[in-house]
C-alpha positions as CSV (number, residue, x, y, z in Angstrom):
1,L,-160.4,-24.4,20.7
2,V,-157.7,-21.6,19.2
3,N,-155.2,-20.7,22.1
4,I,-155.1,-16.3,22.0
5,R,-152.3,-16.1,24.2
6,F,-150.3,-18.1,21.9
7,L,-150.9,-16.7,18.5
8,Y,-150.6,-13.4,19.9
9,A,-146.6,-14.7,21.4
10,M,-146.2,-15.7,17.8
11,A,-148.0,-12.4,16.1
12,K,-145.7,-10.6,18.2
13,A,-142.3,-12.9,17.0
14,H,-143.4,-13.3,13.6
15,G,-145.6,-10.0,12.7
16,A,-148.8,-9.1,12.0
17,G,-149.0,-11.0,8.8
18,F,-148.2,-14.6,10.3
19,L,-151.5,-13.4,13.0
20,I,-153.5,-13.5,9.8
21,K,-152.2,-15.9,8.3
22,G,-152.8,-18.5,11.3
23,T,-156.1,-17.2,11.4
24,L,-156.9,-17.7,7.7
25,Y,-156.1,-21.8,8.4
26,Y,-157.6,-22.0,11.9
27,T,-160.8,-21.2,10.8
28,L,-161.1,-21.7,7.6
29,V,-158.3,-24.4,6.2
30,Y,-158.3,-26.3,9.7
31,P,-162.0,-26.7,10.3
32,A,-163.1,-27.2,6.2
33,P,-163.0,-31.1,6.4
34,V,-164.2,-31.5,9.9
35,A,-167.2,-28.9,8.0
36,L,-167.3,-31.2,4.8
37,G,-167.6,-34.5,6.7
38,G,-170.1,-33.5,8.7
39,L,-172.5,-31.7,5.8
40,S,-172.0,-35.0,4.0
41,G,-172.3,-36.6,7.2
42,L,-176.3,-34.6,7.3
43,A,-176.7,-35.1,4.4
44,G,-177.0,-38.7,4.3
45,Y,-179.1,-38.8,7.3
46,L,-181.6,-36.5,5.6
47,L,-181.5,-38.7,1.9
48,K,-182.0,-41.7,4.8
49,I,-185.0,-40.3,6.1
50,G,-186.0,-38.6,2.9
51,A,-185.9,-42.7,1.5
52,G,-187.3,-44.0,4.2
53,G,-190.2,-42.2,4.2
54,G,-190.7,-42.1,1.1
55,R,-190.8,-46.0,1.1
56,K,-194.1,-45.6,3.5
C-alpha cells in the first residue's frame, strides 16, 4: 500500500514531476516483477491442468 501522505510530502518537497514519476514507478515499475511472476505462475498452473486433463 502506497502511503499517500508520504507521497504528498515528497511532492511538495520535490515538485509535481516527482509525484508523477513516483506514481508511475509505484503503478508500473514496482508491481511489474510481481505481476509477471504471478502471470507465469498462473500460465504454468493452467498448462499443468491442461496437460493433466489431456492425459486422462
